[in-house]
N, C-alpha and C positions, 0 to 999 in steps of 0.2 A: 370492358366491366373495372367498375370503380374497386380498388381497394379495398376501401374503408366501409364498404357497406356488405354487413354479413351475410343479407340474403341472397347476395346476388349470383352464387352459384348455384343455388337451389333453382333460383328462376331460370337461369341458363340452362342447365339439365333439363326441366319440365319443358324449356321452350324446344330444343332440343329432341326430346323424345315425341312430342306433340308433331315435329316437322316430319321426322321418321315413319309414324303412324299413319300420317296422310300418304307418304310417298309410298308406304307400305299399301295400304288403302286402296292407291290407284296405281299397283303394279309398276311404279318404276323403281323400287329398292328391294331387298328382301329380307334383312336381318337387320335388326334396330339395333344400332352399336350403344344404347343407352342403357339397355337391357343388363344386368349385371354388373353394371357400377354401383357406387356407393355413393349412397344419397349422404349430404351434411347434415348433422345434428341438428334437428330443430329448434329454433333460437327462441329462449323463454324471453316473453316480452319484457321491456325494459319500465313500461310505463309504471310509476307508482312507486318503483323500487327505488331505495335510497341507495347509496354508497356506505360503507363503514365509516369514511369520515364525515360525510352527511349526517349520519346516525348521532355521531359525538358531538358534532355542532349543534344539533337541534336539542340535543341533551342538556350540554352546555347550558342552551340558553336558556332552558325551562326554568319558569321561577315558580314558588311554592305557591300554585293557586290551584284553580280547578283546570283549567287550561294544560298547566306543567305537570298535573298527577294523570291526569287522561294521556298524554304525549308519552309518558313515563310507563305507563302501565302498557299500552298498546306496545311499545318497544320488546317489553317484558314477558307479554303476553301473547303476541299477533293477533289478536282480535281486532274486530271491528271497531271503528270509531263509536256508533252507537249502542254497541255491547258493553264496551268500555266505559261510557257518557252514562248509561244508565244501571249499573254496577249496583246492588244494594247490599246494604249489610247480611241480608239475609240469606244472599245469594254464597256468602264466603264461609269457608270451611278454614278457619285458619290454623286451628289446630292439626289438622290432616293436610292443609295446600292444598286445597281443592278449590276453586270457584266454579260453582254449579250452575250453570246457564240455563233455564229453563228453556223449552222448547219455541214458546210463543216469542222469546227474543233473541231465537237463532235463523240466519238466513234459508235453513233446509228443514226449519220446526221440528228439530230433533234435541233434546235435552244434551247439553254438552258438558262433562266436565273439563276443566280446564285446569292441570297441574301448574301451580305457582312458584316461583322460585322464591329463595328465601330472601332475597331483596322486594319481592313484592309482596312476602308476608309482611315483612317487617314493615314496609311504606302502609300497608294497610292499618296494621296495627296503630300507627303513629298520625294518620290520617285523622284530622276534626271532622267531629259528627257537629253538623251545622244544622239548627234547629229551623223545622219544616221542610227537612230532605228527610226523604228515604234512601238517598243514594249516596253511595260511599264517595264515589269523584263526579266532578260535574254535576249538571241540572239535570233535574228527572226529564226523561224524555217526553215531548209535547211542549213541555214548557217555553215562557218565550224565553229563556235563558240559554236554551241548548239548541 
């Protein structure tokens, strides 16, 4: 078993349990010694997760353009790329610090109120409103710039 492989203990336990289940089923063993042992905690997938140092580096590298505003908004709200890129001024209630995402723009199709941090609210107040765009950050969804 590799020491650096987090799922190795879980796989070893499952394999041992399966072997004993077979042995018991064929009359070659009585009790399954795995029963009653503690399962290892489920490992959260790290795919797509950034470490705090990686987040700091990404934020430091952000410029004051659409991409930089999208990255900063995603780290502040935890929302999906398309949701942030399609954010409109009409969805924002800066006085209450709420971003109201309509159901047609969320993955589960339900209305979502996203609380905005003070940094997010200040950032939205200072974001430029560009001619021809209804979006607060990024290009409108479906445009050739998105």
